C-alpha positions as CSV (number, residue, x, y, z in Angstrom):
1,M,49.0,224.4,68.1
2,S,47.9,221.3,69.8
3,N,48.0,220.6,73.5
4,D,49.1,217.0,72.9
5,P,51.9,216.2,75.4
6,L,53.7,214.0,72.9
7,T,54.2,216.8,70.5
8,K,55.7,219.1,73.1
9,H,58.9,217.0,73.3
10,K,61.6,217.7,70.8
11,K,62.7,214.8,68.6
12,M,66.1,213.3,69.2
13,P,68.6,214.5,66.6
14,L,69.8,211.9,64.1
15,E,73.4,212.2,65.3
16,M,72.4,211.3,68.8
17,I,70.5,208.2,67.6
18,I,73.6,207.1,65.6
19,I,75.9,207.6,68.6
20,C,73.6,205.7,70.9
21,A,73.2,202.8,68.3
22,G,77.0,202.8,67.8
23,L,77.6,202.6,71.6
24,V,75.1,199.8,72.0
25,C,76.8,197.8,69.1
26,Y,80.2,198.5,70.7
27,L,79.1,197.2,74.1
28,V,77.5,194.1,72.7
29,S,80.5,193.2,70.6
30,T,82.8,193.9,73.5
31,F,80.7,191.6,75.7
32,C,80.7,188.9,73.0
33,F,84.5,189.1,72.6
34,H,85.1,189.0,76.4
35,G,82.7,186.1,76.8
36,T,84.5,184.1,74.0
37,W,87.9,184.9,75.4
38,T,87.0,184.0,79.0
39,A,85.4,180.7,77.9
40,S,88.5,179.8,75.7
41,E,90.8,180.5,78.7
42,A,88.7,178.5,81.1
43,Y,88.0,175.5,78.9
44,S,91.0,175.2,76.6
45,H,93.6,174.2,79.1
46,P,93.9,170.5,80.1
47,T,92.9,169.8,83.7
48,I,95.6,167.2,84.1
49,I,98.5,169.7,84.1
50,M,98.2,172.5,86.6
51,S,100.4,175.3,87.8
52,Y,100.7,177.5,90.8
53,N,102.8,180.4,92.1
54,D,104.7,180.1,95.4
55,K,105.1,182.9,97.9
56,Q,108.4,184.0,96.3
57,G,106.6,184.4,92.9
58,G,108.1,181.2,91.3
59,R,105.8,179.3,89.0
60,H,105.5,175.5,89.5
61,I,104.0,173.1,87.0
62,V,102.2,170.1,88.6
63,D,102.1,167.1,86.2
64,D,101.0,164.5,88.8
65,Y,97.8,163.4,86.9
66,R,99.7,162.7,83.7
67,E,102.4,160.9,85.6
68,A,99.8,158.8,87.5
69,Y,98.0,157.8,84.3
70,Y,101.4,156.9,82.7
71,W,102.3,154.8,85.7
72,L,98.9,153.0,85.6
73,R,99.4,152.3,81.9
74,K,103.0,151.0,82.2
75,N,102.8,149.2,85.6
76,T,99.4,147.6,85.7
77,K,97.8,144.7,83.8
78,Q,95.8,145.6,80.7
79,D,92.6,144.3,82.4
80,A,93.2,146.1,85.7
81,K,90.2,147.9,87.2
82,V,90.6,151.3,88.8
83,L,88.3,152.8,91.4
84,S,88.2,156.6,91.8
85,W,85.6,159.2,92.1
86,W,83.7,159.7,88.9
87,D,85.5,163.0,88.0
88,Y,88.6,161.0,86.9
89,G,86.9,158.1,85.1
90,Y,87.3,159.4,81.5
91,Q,90.9,160.4,82.1
92,V,91.8,157.0,83.6
93,A,90.1,155.2,80.7
94,G,91.5,157.5,78.0
95,M,95.0,158.2,79.2
96,A,95.8,155.1,81.2
97,N,93.7,152.8,79.0
98,R,92.3,151.0,82.1
99,T,88.8,150.0,83.1
100,T,87.1,152.4,85.6
101,I,84.3,151.6,88.0
102,I,82.5,154.9,87.4
103,D,83.1,157.8,85.1
104,N,81.4,161.1,84.1
105,N,78.8,159.2,82.1
106,T,77.6,156.8,84.8
107,W,73.9,157.1,85.2
108,N,73.4,154.4,87.8
109,K,73.1,156.4,91.0
110,T,73.3,153.3,93.2
111,H,76.6,152.4,91.6
112,I,78.0,155.9,92.1
113,S,76.8,155.9,95.8
114,H,78.4,152.6,96.3
115,V,81.8,154.1,95.2
116,G,81.1,157.1,97.5
117,M,80.4,154.6,100.4
118,I,83.8,153.0,99.7
119,L,85.5,156.4,99.8
120,A,83.7,157.3,103.0
121,S,84.2,154.0,104.8
122,R,87.0,153.0,107.2
123,E,89.9,151.2,105.5
124,E,88.9,147.7,106.7
125,E,85.3,148.1,105.4
126,A,86.3,149.7,102.2
127,Y,88.8,146.9,101.5
128,E,85.9,144.3,101.7
129,Y,83.8,146.3,99.3
130,V,86.5,146.8,96.7
131,K,87.2,143.0,96.9
132,Q,83.5,142.4,96.1
133,M,83.8,144.7,93.1
134,D,87.0,143.1,91.9
135,V,88.9,146.3,92.0
136,D,92.7,146.2,91.5
137,Y,93.7,149.9,92.2
138,M,92.2,152.9,93.9
139,M,93.0,156.4,92.9
140,V,92.6,159.1,95.5
141,I,93.5,162.8,94.8
142,F,95.2,164.8,97.6
143,G,96.0,168.5,97.1
144,G,98.8,168.6,99.6
145,Y,101.7,171.0,99.2
146,A,100.3,172.5,96.0
147,K,97.1,173.4,97.9
148,Y,95.1,172.0,95.0
149,S,91.5,172.7,96.0
150,G,89.9,170.2,93.6
151,D,91.1,167.2,95.5
152,D,89.0,164.4,96.9
153,I,89.1,165.9,100.4
154,N,87.5,169.1,99.1
155,K,84.8,167.0,97.3
156,F,84.3,164.7,100.3
157,L,81.1,166.5,101.5
158,W,79.5,165.6,98.1
159,I,80.9,162.1,98.2
160,I,79.2,161.6,101.6
161,R,75.9,163.1,100.4
162,I,75.8,161.0,97.3
163,A,76.8,157.9,99.3
164,G,74.1,158.6,101.9
165,N,71.3,158.8,99.3
166,E,71.5,155.0,98.7
167,N,73.3,153.8,101.9
168,Q,71.2,154.8,104.9
169,H,74.1,154.0,107.4
170,I,76.2,156.9,105.8
171,K,75.2,160.1,107.6
172,E,76.7,163.5,106.8
173,A,76.6,164.4,110.5
174,D,78.9,161.5,111.3
175,Y,81.7,163.1,109.3
């Protein structure tokens, strides 16, 4: 008999090893399935059509984005330029078939901050800036009754911060 501490322990039975390995495989496959399902739910629905439930439990479909893009396509000139925050640029270009000032692929931070400055300025000042950029329409998103939390008011803090990076007169504390 040896006094080696490693030999004093009993070996784990083969059945226990198989059960543990099976449990680990089950947990990993469940995690993968759940992650795939969650991602498909989160990313497969179009963001232009939303829904919400009212206090009485009724479900309401909000189709405002699609309607706005349809209106732009049908009621504006083909060469019209639309100014909005960058989040909506691809949608305006793709669904309304109109030129946008910035979109999700704009890399020029000065250009993005200039649009932020327009959105953060008083109406009179903003009007002068949009005339310089030859903008025909401005699109601003407001959550309103539907309590849509992804509107431009909710993003306003970031709009100000980005605008202030390049425009020293824009100060977050002023807002």
